[in-house]
Every structure is written in C-alpha cells, then in structure tokens.
Phi, psi and omega in degrees: 000148181288127184266359184279149177226173182297134175285142185217127180256133180216164183284118180298331185266359180295146183298325181292332177289313183287317188271335185235307186301305183296314177300316180295318178298316182293319178295318179299315180291328176295315178295318180299320184286328188254339177288129180306136180096344179047051179264120183297323180297317178296321178297321179295318178296318178295319177298319179299317179298319179296314180298317180295323178294320179293322182276355184300320177302320179290325176295318178295320177298322177297315179296323178293321177297317179295322178295317179296319178297322180296323181290326182265001183303319177301321178293320179294319178297322179295319178295319180299319179290319184292323184240038183295338180264357182228090184295326180295311178297321179300313180297319180297315181292323178293322178296324177298319178296317178301314182293320181298321182260007178054050180248132175260110183297341179260007183300329182289348181276344187301310180302321179295317180296326179289321186285335182301307178296329177296319178297319177299316181294319179293327176299318177296316180302313185280341179274318182238345184284352182264011178258158179298327179300330183291344181296344176290345179270002177285148180293155182299329183277000184304123190288327185217099182275121179294143177288328179207160181247121177267112184278011184277123176272136181067030178296331183292345181285338184059021176247106187300329182294335181267344186281141182230131174278107185286353179277350182233158178299149179222123185297320184292317177294326178296318178295316179298322178298316179294316181294318179295324177294322178297317179297317180295320178295320179296318178296323179300317180291333178288319182278328182229091181307144183300135177270163176100169181226158174057237184299319181299318180292323179294319178296317178300320179294321178295319180295331178304322181262332182288319183298316176299323178296315177299319179301315180297315180294318179295316180298329180289339183262359183242166176306140183300338177300321180290323176297318179296318177299317181296319178298312181298318178299315181296318179297315179294325177295318177299317178297322177296318179298320178290328180292318186290347177267359174281163178304320179295316179297319179300319180297321179297320183287321187274005178298000000 
C-alpha cells in the first residue's frame, strides 16, 4: 500500500503545534512503537481511550450541569410563563435561579469547545504525522524512533480485504463513523429527551439525522485515520452514556 500522504506546512511556534500536535504525535508514536504488532489503527484506538479518560472529568461536569438544569427546569418554565411578555425581566429572573443553584447554563458546551482544537491537531497528525519526515517532531527523549510508519490498519490479519490504509480516505470507515454517530445521537435522546417546542424541537430532530450524515461525508473526505478516531470516540462515548445510567454512574452525577 502507498505510504505517502498530503504534505502540510504549519507554524512550528503556533500554540496548537506546541501544546497539542507534538504531544499527540509523540504519544501516538509511543503507542505505535510499543504495542505488539506495530499497528497504527490499534495505536489510534489506544490514543482515543487516553484522550477520553483525560476528558472524562469535563464530561462528568457536563452531565452534572444537565442534571442540575433538569431539577430547576420547573422553576424556569414558571418564569417563562410569568414574564412571557417581558424578555428582559425573564432573563434576569432566570439568571437569579442559575446563580442561586450555582448552575452554568453553558456548562454543557465545554467538552465540545475542548475537542475542537484536539480535532484540528489530530487532523495535522493524521495528514502529515504519518510520514517519515514527521519523525523529526519527536521529542529528544523519545525511547524508540520507528524507521518508517506503516499506515495499514489490521495488517497483522494478513487478509487484504480487511486492511485499510489510514493515510487515505476510506468509504467503509466513513459509513461506520456516520452509523455510530447516529446510534450515539439516538441514545442521547433516549437518556435526555429533546428540549424545546414547535420549530425548535423539529430542528433538533432534523439535526439528529443530519449530523451523522455530515459526519460520514466529512470522514470520507479525510484520512481514514481521522474516521477511525471518530468511530473510537463515538464508541467510548456510548459506553460512557451506558455507564452513567448505572447506580454507580448516577451517584457520580448526583453528587
């Protein structure tokens, strides 16, 4: 399989290079070098697990914010009815409720804001980090520098039909990414029923199906490594969603 990928030039001094690109590349190469079989796909899945573990506290904080919002929702609905003709007063009274119960209405946006720069950095890693030239970005203390990077996923199977070149787009991984995103979105609506009425609820329902389709098309246009990362992230997110409905998970959220 062809190991070449698109050349990409970026600023060595940019914050995303120093804080995200280089650390992610080094961790990925460390996993690639030490995981038996030297399979890049397995290394990406392991990297995803590490990232999800690091982000789990923020995910838990989001769930706690959503739980707190759910508890005060009756009060918020009452304020909306009471001040439906005075939006300014409505906003002021709702803000008082938020402050009284120490709830941040934007708290659920934090994980998304954190993941956006990580996705940009991973795009760089998977676009240029899979070339031999990228090995110059490894830290000086790196214990075992690979001579070359094989971008083939499942190469150890020796079954060519299952092998995927992660340096290039792959239709099958793109489809799996879209389907897994649909499943994750569907589970979210089961655990957290859609808010809003009328047009707002209809838009939310449309996004439930539109976002997975967009995910599939975007994944089809990018290196398959990014699609694999998205699939692994979605699967781990589903597992987290299933965990939080267990008694142990409920206790963590309701603290």
